[in-house]
N, C-alpha and C positions, 0 to 999 in steps of 0.2 A: 621383339619380333613383329614384323608387319604382316597382318592377316590379309589375304586376298579375298575377293568377293565370294568365290566358291566355298572357301572355308567359313566365311561368315554365314552363308546360307545354311550350311550343314549344322553349325553351332546353334543357329536360330531354331532349326527344326528339332534338334535334340533338346533345346530348352523348353520349347512348347510342349512336345509330346512327353518329355520327361516329367514336366509339371503335371500333365494330365494323369500320367501313370501313378505318380505319388499321391495325387488327389483321390484317384480311384481306390488305391490301397488304403487310404485313410478314411474312405467312405464319404468324401466331400463331393467329388465330381459325380454328376448324374447327367447322362446324355438325353434322357427323356423326363417328362414331367412325372413326378413320383406319385401324384394324387394322394398325398398324405395330408389329412386335415389338421388344422390347428387344434391345440389342446386347451382345456380349461387351465387357467393360470393360478387359480386359488380355490379354496373351499373344498367340500367333500370330494369333488370329482377332479381335483387338480391332477394334471398329467394324463387324463383320459381324453380321447378325441371328442371334440365339440360338434354336435350336429349342425350348429349354426354355420359351420365352414364348408358344408356340402355345396358344391358348385354345379351349375347346369352342365358343365363339361364332364362331370363324373358319369360313368355308366352304372347300371345296376350292379355289375360285378365289382366295380370300384367301391361302391357303398358297402356291399356285402363283405368285401375283404377288409375294409377299414374298421367297420363297426360290428362285424360278426353277426349281422342279421341275415338269415338264409336268403340267397338270391331268389329262390323260387317263391318265397313269401312276398318279397318286394315286387317281383314281376306280376304275380297274381293280384296283389292288392291294388295295383295301378292299371290293371286291365291289358297287359301286354303279353300274356301267356300264349297267344295264338301266333305270334310272329316268330320268324326264324332267328335263332340265336338271340333271344330277347335280352339276355343278360349283358349283351354288348351295346345295347341302345343307350343313348345319353339321356339324362334326366331333363335336359332342356326341351325335349320333345313334348313334355306335358303341356306346355303353353301353346304349342301348335295344334296338338290333337284335342285338348280339352278347353283351355282358356278359362273364361268366366262362365259359370253355370249357376243360375239362380242367385246371382250376387256373390258367389264364392269362387275364388280362383284356384284352379288346380295347376300348380306350377312347381318350380324348384323348392319353394318354401314348404310345399305339402310334403315332400320327401324329408325335409329337415324335421318337420313336426312329427311325422310318422316314426322316424328313427328315435327321436327324443322320447316319445311315448313308449315305444317298444323297449327301450333301455332304461326308462325311468330317469332320464337325465334332464336337467333344467333347460328350458328353451321357451322364449316368448315369440309366437308366430305373428305375422302381420294380421291386421284386423280382418282382412277379407280372405284369409287363407282357408281353403277347404280340404277335405279328405274324401276320396271316393267311399261310398257306403261300404264297399267290399273291404276297404282298408280298415275301417272301424270294426268290421266283423272279424278280420284277421287278428286285430289286437285283442278282441274279446276271446276268440278261440285259443289264442296263445297265453291267455291269463294275464294280459298286460293291462286290462281294464276291468275294474270291479263290475260284475254283472248289474249291481244296483245303480251304477252310474252310466251304464251304456246309453240310456235314453238321452241323458244330458249331452254326451259326446255326439250322438247322432244329430241332435237339434243344433248344436253349436257348430259342427264341422261338416257333417256328411252331405255328399252330393251324389245323385244317381248318374253314373257315367254310362249306363247301358246304351243310351241313345247315341253315344259317340263311338261305340265300338262296332266296327263293321268295315265295309269297303271304302267309305270315305276316309275313315281314320287310317286305314292301311295305305291309301294313296298319299295321305299327308306324311306318314312315317317314311314312306319310300322317297318322297320328294325331299324331306328334311335330311335324311341320310345322304342323299345325293348333293345336298347343299343348294337346292333350288326351290325352297319352300315359297309358295305364293299364297299368303293368307287372304283368302276370299270367302266371304260369307261365314256362316256358323260352322261349317264342316271342318274348318281348319283352326281358327283361332277364336271362335266364339263371337266374332264381331259381325254386325249386320251392315252391309254396304249402304252408304247414304247417311248413316248416323253421324252426329257431330263428334269430333275427336275427343276422347276422354283424356283430360290433362291431370288426372289424379296421380300423384306420385306413389309408386309402389316400389317394392324391392328390385324388380326387374327394370325399372325406369333407368335409362342411361343418361350420361352427361349430354349427349347429343339431343336427347328428348328435351331436357331442360332448356337448352339453347333454342331448339325449335319452338318451344312454348314462350319464348320472349326474354329469357334471362341471358345476360352476357357472361362471358367467361370470367371477367373481373368481378361481377356481382356474385357469382356462385362461389368463387374463391374467398370473397369477403365474408360470406355467410358461414362457410365451413372452416375457414382459417387455414386451409391447406391448398396445395396445388391440385388441379384437377387430374383425375386418372384418364385413361384412354377414352375417347368419345363414345365407344360402344360398350364400355364397362357398366354393368349394373351397379346402382348406388349401394345396395345392400352389400354386395361383394366388396366394393371399394372400402366401405366403412369397417367391414370385418378385417380387411388387410391392415387398416390404420389402427385397429384395436379400439375403436370408439363406437358408441351406440348410434345406429341409424336414426333413431327417434329424436336424438338431440338436435338434428338439423332439418328433419323432414317437415315439421310444421312451419318453420320460418320460410323454407323454400316454397312450400305450398301456398303460403299467404302471398308471397310476391308474385307467383304465377296467377293466382286468382285475381289479383289486383289488375292484371293486364287483360283479363277476359272481357 
């Protein structure tokens, strides 16, 4: 039997949508990002969600849902309780509102560290990762930090964010949510206009940053032994996806960048 074009079109639609229906019933098809973190693959916490996989695109509500840490504690610990519907704000806002303060960075890695400490799960933060002083206090009040060790945590991680909470921060949040953040001066990203560009590799550093700092695509691929991710993808997120340690490649990439300065 010879099928005509209309018949073929109908059969094609049935094939496509029928496949989607079967996938949905099987739990395979997802029309939206599930925001489900990766799990530990071995050890005591095997099968449990790994805080290292928290992304900047996660909202406070996403983190609370995945890890069971109350959203109000997360919001208050990072100074966003005065905003409307703060649980819907994304973690990547930390870098725009706070950035680097006194040599410590309040960013996505801060949320990873906070959740790991709250749940007593293993996690190694970046060297310059900080926590708001109020976040350390939240951990103490929740019994997640030994009172005898709180001074150690404060000295190692704590940053006073009180000077960044106010009208300037509110404007930055509004602009970021609208997708039009302009990082100018200390009120938005902690950078001072006129300073030399910081070429220190951090977790949020992107592949585009590496190329802007003098490394070619071929050179980066040679160092990491893999194809590059999207130009705007953060290195830490990329290596988490590849299930390898960020630190294995960070030093070599940094040394090559430093040699070009």
